[in-house]
N, CA and C of each residue as an Amber inpcrd file, in Angstrom:
protein
   390
   0.6380000  -1.0790000   0.0950000   0.0250000  -0.1600000  -0.0220000
   0.8680000   1.3160000   0.0350000   2.0280000   1.1740000   0.8810000
   2.7360000   2.5800000   0.7090000   3.5920000   2.5540000  -0.3950000
   3.8620000   1.7410000  -1.4260000   4.4450000   1.6130000  -2.6820000
   3.7800000   2.3900000  -3.6070000   2.1810000   2.1760000  -3.4910000
   1.1860000   2.7090000  -4.3520000   1.0510000   4.2000000  -4.0180000
   1.1580000   4.5960000  -2.5440000   1.0860000   6.1310000  -2.5020000
   2.1190000   6.8570000  -3.1380000   3.2640000   5.9620000  -2.7300000
   4.5690000   6.5670000  -3.1080000   4.6960000   6.7970000  -4.7650000
   4.1470000   6.0560000  -5.5420000   3.9930000   6.2170000  -6.6810000
   2.9570000   7.3740000  -7.5260000   2.0200000   7.4360000  -6.6720000
   1.1530000   8.6870000  -7.0070000   1.6760000   9.7340000  -6.5930000
   2.2250000   9.9120000  -5.3160000   3.0020000  11.0890000  -5.1480000
   4.0320000  11.5690000  -6.2740000   4.9430000  10.5040000  -6.7170000
   5.8280000  10.6660000  -7.4660000   5.2280000  11.2140000  -8.8930000
   4.0780000  10.6800000  -9.3030000   3.3090000  11.1550000 -10.2940000
   2.7910000  12.5700000 -10.2830000   2.1360000  12.7630000  -9.1800000
   1.5780000  13.9240000  -8.9240000   2.7690000  15.1320000  -9.0250000
   4.0680000  14.8710000  -8.6020000   5.0990000  15.8520000  -8.2910000
   5.6120000  16.0770000  -9.8100000   5.6980000  14.9640000 -10.4910000
   6.2440000  14.9440000 -12.2150000   5.1770000  15.9800000 -12.8530000
   3.7270000  15.5710000 -12.6250000   2.7110000  16.5020000 -13.4560000
   2.9330000  18.0410000 -13.0880000   3.3450000  18.3780000 -11.6110000
   3.3340000  19.7200000 -10.9360000   4.4620000  20.3350000 -11.6360000
   5.5020000  19.4380000 -11.8220000   6.8680000  20.1470000 -12.5040000
   6.7910000  20.4940000 -14.1060000   6.0040000  19.6800000 -14.7150000
   5.8300000  19.8250000 -16.1530000   4.6570000  20.8260000 -16.2180000
   3.3840000  20.7820000 -15.7340000   2.4290000  21.9120000 -15.9780000
   2.1860000  22.6960000 -14.9300000   2.7120000  22.9250000 -13.7390000
   2.5500000  23.9610000 -12.8240000   1.7510000  23.2950000 -11.7620000
   1.5590000  24.2400000 -10.7340000   0.7930000  23.9580000  -9.5120000
  -0.7650000  23.7660000  -9.7440000  -1.1120000  24.5050000 -10.6380000
  -2.7420000  24.2320000 -11.0280000  -3.1090000  22.7990000 -11.4290000
  -2.2040000  22.3640000 -11.8450000  -2.5210000  20.9330000 -12.7980000
  -2.8870000  19.9380000 -11.5440000  -2.3020000  20.1550000 -10.1770000
  -2.5250000  19.1870000  -9.3030000  -3.4900000  19.5740000  -8.0500000
  -4.1300000  20.7610000  -8.3910000  -4.7360000  21.4060000  -7.4790000
  -6.3280000  20.6460000  -7.0660000  -6.9610000  20.1310000  -6.2220000
  -8.0640000  19.5440000  -5.8830000  -9.1240000  20.8070000  -6.4040000
 -10.1840000  20.3540000  -7.5170000 -11.1230000  21.4930000  -7.9040000
 -12.1790000  22.0210000  -6.8860000 -12.1760000  21.1900000  -5.7920000
 -13.1110000  21.3960000  -4.7100000 -12.6420000  22.4500000  -3.8130000
 -11.1630000  22.5540000  -3.8140000 -10.7800000  23.7240000  -2.9220000
 -11.0530000  25.0330000  -3.6760000 -11.1630000  25.1490000  -4.8530000
 -11.3700000  26.3280000  -5.7320000 -12.8250000  26.8200000  -5.5600000
 -13.5770000  26.0040000  -5.3530000 -15.2680000  26.3560000  -5.2480000
 -15.6150000  26.9300000  -4.0920000 -16.5850000  27.7530000  -4.1020000
 -17.1020000  28.6400000  -3.2220000 -18.7800000  28.7180000  -3.3450000
 -19.4740000  29.2390000  -2.4350000 -20.8810000  29.6880000  -2.6310000
 -21.3130000  30.4890000  -3.6900000 -20.3360000  31.4400000  -4.0770000
 -20.7650000  32.3690000  -5.0200000 -20.6010000  31.8550000  -6.4480000
 -19.4950000  30.6680000  -6.9410000 -19.2670000  29.9060000  -7.8880000
 -20.6110000  29.1560000  -8.1060000 -20.9130000  28.4720000  -6.8690000
 -22.0380000  27.4180000  -6.9770000 -23.3540000  27.9680000  -7.2490000
 -23.7850000  29.2720000  -6.6800000 -24.7650000  30.3010000  -7.3800000
 -24.7300000  30.7250000  -8.6960000 -23.4050000  31.0040000  -9.2150000
 -23.6430000  31.2470000 -10.5450000 -23.7460000  30.1160000 -11.6890000
 -23.1920000  28.9170000 -10.9740000 -23.3730000  27.6940000 -11.7900000
 -24.7590000  27.4110000 -11.7790000 -25.4960000  27.3750000 -10.7850000
 -27.0370000  26.9730000 -10.8760000 -27.6720000  28.1210000 -11.6980000
 -27.1440000  29.3340000 -11.7720000 -28.1700000  30.3750000 -12.6840000
 -27.7140000  29.9040000 -14.0910000 -26.6020000  29.4400000 -14.2290000
 -26.3100000  29.0870000 -15.8140000 -27.1310000  27.8140000 -16.2250000
 -27.2130000  26.8200000 -15.2230000 -28.1780000  25.6000000 -15.5810000
 -29.5450000  26.0870000 -15.6980000 -30.0670000  27.0340000 -14.9400000
 -31.3650000  27.4940000 -15.1190000 -31.5210000  27.9940000 -16.4480000
 -30.7620000  28.9740000 -16.8170000 -30.6570000  29.5330000 -18.1990000
 -30.5790000  28.4690000 -19.4650000 -29.5140000  27.6350000 -19.1370000
 -29.5700000  26.3440000 -20.1690000 -30.8950000  25.5120000 -20.3880000
 -31.4040000  25.2870000 -19.1870000 -32.6700000  24.6730000 -19.3360000
 -33.6510000  25.3320000 -20.0240000 -34.0150000  26.8580000 -19.7630000
 -34.7980000  27.3900000 -20.2910000 -34.5340000  27.5620000 -21.8750000
 -33.2960000  27.6390000 -22.5340000 -33.0630000  27.6120000 -23.7520000
 -33.5170000  26.3510000 -24.3940000 -33.2770000  25.3090000 -23.8050000
 -33.4150000  23.7860000 -24.2030000 -35.0700000  23.8570000 -24.2800000
 -35.7610000  24.2350000 -23.3800000 -37.2360000  24.1770000 -23.4780000
 -37.8110000  24.7480000 -24.7350000 -37.4490000  26.0900000 -24.8690000
 -37.7210000  27.0450000 -25.9840000 -37.3850000  26.2430000 -27.2780000
 -36.1850000  25.6610000 -27.4270000 -35.9440000  24.7360000 -28.5750000
 -36.9500000  23.5600000 -28.7010000 -37.0850000  22.9020000 -27.9360000
 -38.0810000  21.9230000 -27.7500000 -39.5420000  22.2870000 -28.4440000
 -39.9550000  23.5440000 -27.8290000 -41.2380000  23.8680000 -28.2190000
 -41.3820000  24.4150000 -29.5150000 -40.4160000  24.7900000 -30.2030000
 -40.0850000  25.2900000 -31.6480000 -40.0780000  24.0140000 -32.2700000
 -39.3820000  22.8610000 -31.9760000 -39.5070000  21.6710000 -32.6760000
 -40.8470000  20.7840000 -32.6080000 -41.6610000  21.2230000 -31.8050000
 -43.0520000  20.4250000 -31.6980000 -43.5260000  20.5900000 -32.9860000
 -44.2330000  19.5630000 -33.5070000 -45.1970000  19.5320000 -34.6340000
 -46.7190000  19.6690000 -34.4870000 -47.1260000  20.5470000 -35.0990000
 -48.8800000  20.5150000 -35.0620000 -49.2150000  20.1680000 -36.5420000
 -50.6940000  19.6270000 -36.3160000 -51.3700000  19.5050000 -37.7770000
 -51.7140000  20.6640000 -38.2510000 -51.8000000  20.6670000 -39.7360000
 -52.1390000  21.8830000 -40.4070000 -52.6380000  21.3380000 -41.9000000
 -54.1230000  21.5120000 -42.1320000 -54.4920000  21.1340000 -43.3150000
 -54.0280000  19.5800000 -43.6430000 -53.9870000  18.7460000 -42.6770000
 -53.8460000  17.2900000 -42.6630000 -52.4860000  16.7080000 -42.8400000
 -51.3750000  17.8730000 -42.5520000 -50.2640000  17.5440000 -42.6970000
 -49.4130000  17.9110000 -41.0930000 -48.4100000  17.2720000 -40.8210000
 -47.7920000  17.4970000 -39.7000000 -46.4330000  18.3970000 -39.9760000
 -46.6530000  19.5960000 -39.3390000 -45.5910000  20.6830000 -39.8050000
 -45.0590000  21.0390000 -38.3820000 -43.7470000  21.6320000 -38.5430000
 -43.0040000  21.9520000 -37.2130000 -43.6730000  23.2270000 -36.9220000
 -43.8660000  23.5420000 -35.7590000 -44.5990000  24.7230000 -35.0820000
 -43.7160000  25.9140000 -35.4730000 -42.3570000  25.9860000 -35.6070000
 -41.6680000  26.9970000 -35.9290000 -41.8160000  27.6370000 -37.2670000
 -42.3250000  26.6650000 -38.3500000 -42.6870000  26.9300000 -39.6400000
 -43.8440000  27.5100000 -39.7190000 -44.7450000  27.2230000 -39.1340000
 -46.0280000  27.9910000 -39.1550000 -46.0680000  29.2740000 -38.6830000
 -45.3360000  29.6740000 -37.5640000 -45.3270000  31.0720000 -37.1820000
 -44.4360000  31.8560000 -37.9590000 -43.7750000  31.5410000 -39.0130000
 -42.9280000  32.2160000 -39.7730000 -43.9300000  33.3050000 -40.5950000
 -43.5230000  34.4700000 -40.8440000 -44.3680000  35.3610000 -41.6360000
 -44.0340000  35.3570000 -42.9770000 -42.9280000  34.4510000 -43.3920000
 -42.2540000  34.6120000 -44.7170000 -43.6160000  33.9660000 -45.7790000
 -43.7390000  34.4890000 -46.9280000 -44.7010000  34.0990000 -47.8730000
 -43.7830000  33.3450000 -48.8770000 -44.2710000  32.0090000 -48.8920000
 -43.5210000  30.9980000 -49.8320000 -43.9600000  30.8170000 -51.1390000
 -45.0460000  32.0170000 -51.5420000 -45.5830000  31.7380000 -53.1200000
 -45.2420000  32.9550000 -53.7810000 -44.6700000  32.6110000 -54.9370000
 -44.3660000  33.9520000 -55.9020000 -45.5600000  34.6890000 -56.1500000
 -45.6560000  35.8770000 -55.9270000 -46.7100000  36.9140000 -56.1250000
 -46.8530000  37.0960000 -57.7820000 -45.7740000  36.7930000 -58.4920000
 -45.9990000  37.0410000 -60.1720000 -47.3140000  36.2690000 -60.6340000
 -47.9260000  36.9630000 -61.4350000 -49.1940000  36.5820000 -62.0510000
 -49.2470000  34.9900000 -62.5780000 -48.3040000  34.9270000 -63.5530000
 -48.2590000  33.5310000 -64.4260000 -47.3160000  32.4220000 -63.5170000
 -46.8450000  32.9630000 -62.3290000 -46.0720000  31.9000000 -61.6680000
 -46.8430000  31.1700000 -60.6560000 -46.8040000  32.0080000 -59.4130000
 -47.6460000  31.1290000 -58.2210000 -46.5970000  30.1180000 -57.5830000
 -45.5300000  30.0930000 -57.9710000 -44.6220000  28.8020000 -57.4670000
 -44.3950000  28.8980000 -56.2140000 -44.7130000  27.8010000 -55.4080000
 -44.6380000  27.5670000 -53.7890000 -43.1370000  26.8640000 -53.6760000
 -42.4060000  27.4550000 -52.8790000 -41.1930000  26.7410000 -52.8090000
 -40.4810000  27.0870000 -51.2990000 -39.7150000  26.0170000 -51.0630000
 -38.9390000  25.8860000 -49.5620000 -37.3950000  26.3320000 -49.9720000
 -37.2320000  26.7840000 -51.2070000 -35.7920000  26.7770000 -51.6860000
 -35.1100000  28.0110000 -50.9020000 -34.0050000  28.1380000 -50.3540000
 -33.2560000  29.2260000 -49.8960000 -32.9880000  30.0370000 -50.9730000
 -32.7220000  29.5840000 -52.2180000 -32.3580000  30.5070000 -53.4300000
 -33.4370000  31.2750000 -53.6180000 -34.7370000  30.5620000 -53.9390000
 -35.9530000  31.5460000 -53.5670000 -36.2320000  32.5880000 -52.4860000
 -35.7940000  32.0130000 -51.3040000 -35.9180000  33.1770000 -50.4480000
 -35.3650000  34.1640000 -50.5480000 -34.1820000  34.0310000 -50.9280000
 -33.0680000  35.3370000 -51.2380000 -33.5600000  36.3900000 -52.3310000
 -34.1390000  35.6820000 -53.2480000 -34.7430000  36.5050000 -54.3350000
 -36.1420000  37.0600000 -53.9460000 -36.6810000  36.4500000 -53.0070000
 -38.3080000  36.7680000 -52.6690000 -37.8550000  38.1630000 -51.7360000
 -37.0990000  37.9550000 -50.7770000 -36.6950000  39.0570000 -49.9150000
 -36.1140000  40.2150000 -50.7350000 -35.5150000  40.1070000 -51.6060000
 -34.7900000  41.1700000 -52.3050000 -35.5450000  41.7530000 -53.6530000
 -36.1130000  40.6800000 -54.1700000 -36.8350000  41.5410000 -55.5260000
 -38.2460000  41.0240000 -55.2970000 -38.8010000  40.4510000 -54.5350000
 -40.3840000  40.1190000 -54.2440000 -40.7740000  39.1150000 -55.5110000
 -39.9360000  38.3310000 -55.7840000 -40.1790000  37.1800000 -56.8030000
 -39.4190000  36.0080000 -56.4690000 -39.7280000  34.6140000 -57.0880000
 -38.8550000  33.5950000 -57.0890000 -37.7790000  33.9070000 -57.9980000
 -36.8310000  32.8730000 -58.0250000 -35.4830000  32.9110000 -58.7430000
 -35.8740000  32.8250000 -60.0470000 -36.7400000  32.1510000 -60.5710000
 -37.1410000  31.6050000 -61.9860000 -37.7600000  33.0490000 -62.6060000
 -38.6440000  33.7990000 -61.7100000 -39.2070000  35.0660000 -62.2010000
 -38.1530000  36.2160000 -62.1910000 -37.1580000  35.8220000 -61.4050000
 -35.9970000  37.0040000 -61.1850000 -35.2690000  36.8250000 -62.5230000
 -34.8410000  35.8470000 -63.2520000 -34.4240000  35.4920000 -64.2130000
 -35.2240000  35.9260000 -65.5730000 -36.4360000  35.5750000 -65.4750000
 -37.3890000  36.1820000 -66.6990000 -37.5890000  37.6360000 -66.4670000
 -37.6950000  38.2670000 -65.2630000 -38.2760000  39.5470000 -65.5180000
 -37.4670000  40.4190000 -65.1410000 -36.3720000  40.3020000 -64.1000000
 -35.6870000  41.2230000 -63.6150000 -34.0920000  41.2920000 -63.7960000
 -33.5070000  40.2780000 -63.9490000 -32.1040000  40.1710000 -64.3050000
 -31.8450000  41.1810000 -65.3560000 -30.9950000  42.2590000 -64.9890000
 -30.4280000  43.0700000 -66.1170000 -31.4470000  44.2360000 -66.1480000
 -32.5310000  44.2190000 -65.5770000 -33.4120000  45.3090000 -65.4480000
 -34.0250000  45.6010000 -64.2840000 -32.7210000  45.8270000 -63.2220000
 -33.0580000  45.9440000 -61.8930000 -33.6930000  47.2440000 -61.2960000
 -33.1640000  48.3130000 -62.1470000 -33.7780000  49.6730000 -61.8700000
 -35.2720000  49.8480000 -62.3330000 -35.7800000  49.0770000 -63.5610000
 -37.1560000  49.1870000 -63.6620000 -38.1490000  48.3430000 -62.9710000
 -37.4130000  47.3020000 -62.3340000 -38.1810000  46.3240000 -61.6270000
 -39.4670000  46.7530000 -60.5020000 -39.1830000  47.8800000 -59.8900000
 -39.9040000  48.3040000 -58.8440000 -41.4460000  48.5550000 -59.4340000
 -41.1990000  49.5130000 -60.7520000 -42.4170000  49.7500000 -61.4290000
 -43.1040000  48.5300000 -62.3280000 -42.3940000  47.8200000 -63.0530000
 -42.5760000  46.5800000 -63.5570000 -43.4810000  45.7410000 -62.8540000
 -42.8020000  45.6000000 -61.5800000 -43.3160000  44.3340000 -60.3980000
 -44.8270000  44.9400000 -60.0700000 -45.2960000  46.0810000 -60.2960000
 -46.5440000  46.4300000 -59.7460000 -47.6410000  46.0220000 -60.8580000
 -47.2900000  45.9450000 -62.1020000 -47.8730000  45.2780000 -63.1950000
 -48.1750000  43.5920000 -63.3590000 -47.0060000  43.1480000 -62.7220000
 -46.9750000  41.6710000 -62.5640000 -47.4350000  40.8440000 -61.3940000
 -47.6170000  41.8510000 -60.5280000 -48.1720000  41.0000000 -59.0260000
 -49.4990000  40.3000000 -59.2210000 -49.6860000  39.4840000 -58.7370000
 -51.2350000  38.8530000 -58.7540000 -51.7140000  39.2950000 -57.6730000
 -53.2240000  40.1900000 -57.9440000 -53.6890000  40.9100000 -56.9570000
 -54.7530000  39.8720000 -56.2330000 -54.9830000  38.8050000 -56.9070000
 -56.2120000  38.0370000 -56.2590000 -55.5070000  37.1040000 -54.9030000
């Protein structure tokens, strides 16, 4: 038993020499009531974030389909408003053009590309009012 303790003490001394005194300090000796309270507050905050994330991932039934709750609450319109298009898309590429030009990527190519300056006026003519 004494031989085992001598071996452990030797290892501890070697680690201390190589990595410094902080490497062999018992973590419990550095803990206090303030750190404990801070840790508990961090845990509560983390639990709150996880709860909110779980709520967003919940699915609800809409029109006979199960859809994630966070997708239903989005205000983004996924249908192209141009009269002859009406394309419904979940494409990120379409989202970009929908936000910037108010039409899907295909309508951008057809009506807007190269005519960006005239587009706001032309858009009024092409938007589906119904």
